[in-house]
N, C-alpha and C positions, 0 to 999 in steps of 0.2 A: 557510225553507230557503234562500233565496237568499243569505243572510248566511253560511252554511255554505260554500255553493259559492265565494264570494269568499274566504273565507278559505283554502280548499283550492287555489285558483287562485293565491293570492298567495304561499302557500308554495312551490307547484310553481315559480313564477317565481324566487323568491328562491334557491331550492335551484340551479335551472338557472344562474343568473347567478353562483352561488359556485363552482360546479364548472368553468364555462367561464373564469371569471376567474383562477382558481388557477394555471394555467401561466404566464398573462401577467404576473402579479405576483410570480412567484417569481424568486429570484436566480439569475443563470447560474452555471453549474459551472465553477469554476476548479480547475485541477490543482494538487494539492498535490505539493510537494517534500518527501519524507520523506528524512531523512539519518541514518545512523548510523556513528560512528567507531569502527573496530576497532583498539584499542591493541596494539601488538606489543612495546613496551619491556621487558615483564617476560617475554618469550619468547626461549629460545635456538633460532633458527630454523635452525640447522645441524643440528639433532637431528630424528629422526622425531617424538619426542614433542612437541616445540615446533611443528612443522609440523602434527600432529593437532590440536593445541590452537587453532592459529590457523585450521584449516578448521572446527572446531565454532564458533568465534566468528564467522566468515563466514556459516555458516549461520543462526546466532541473529539475526545482524544482517539477513539477507536476509527472515526472516520478520517481524522488527521493522518493516522498511520497507515490505513488501509488504501486511502485515496479515493478516486471516483473513476467512474467509467462512462463513456458515452451512452446515451438512450438507445442508440442502435446496436451497441455491442452487448448482446445478451449473454455470451459467454463472459466477458469482463465482469458484467454486472453480479452474474452468478458467482465468479471469484471474490467480488468484493464482499458479497454477503458473507460467503463462507469466512473470509478474512475476518470480518467484524465479529461474527459468532465465535470464532476461536480466540480472538483478542480479548473480547468481553467475558467469556469464560474465565479465562486467566485473570483478568482484572477482578472479577468477582471474587476469586479465590484470596487475592490479596486484600480486597475491601473488606472480606469475612474476618481475616486476620487482625486488620486494623481496628475493626470495630469491636472485636472481641479484647483487644488489648486496650480499648478505648483510648487509642494514641492521638493525639494532637501533633500536628507539626510532621508528620510522616509524610513520603511522597509515594504515589503509586506510579510505577513505570509501566508504560503501555508500550509493548514492543511487538514488532512484526517482522520477520525475515521474509523477504519476498524475492 
């Protein structure tokens, strides 16, 4: 009976040490920088159609750099939503500059440091 007690106690201690040591040996989280380049060389940005295609590309790039969250992860979904809003706001600034210059062949960099 004492042997069984020793085994149970040892198992308990090993489990407790493993649980406590996990965070201590985990690697620190470093923010990832995601970048997606939106090409515009093939678009005529002086037309409404060209601008709509550009907006669709910007939306796709924002989804790409911000990622997705599980349907069950409400906090993650909120973070993704905030990320997309920030990324698209920055992209709209670049879009406005591109349209003002009527530039063809330029790229818009969609970035997010997470």
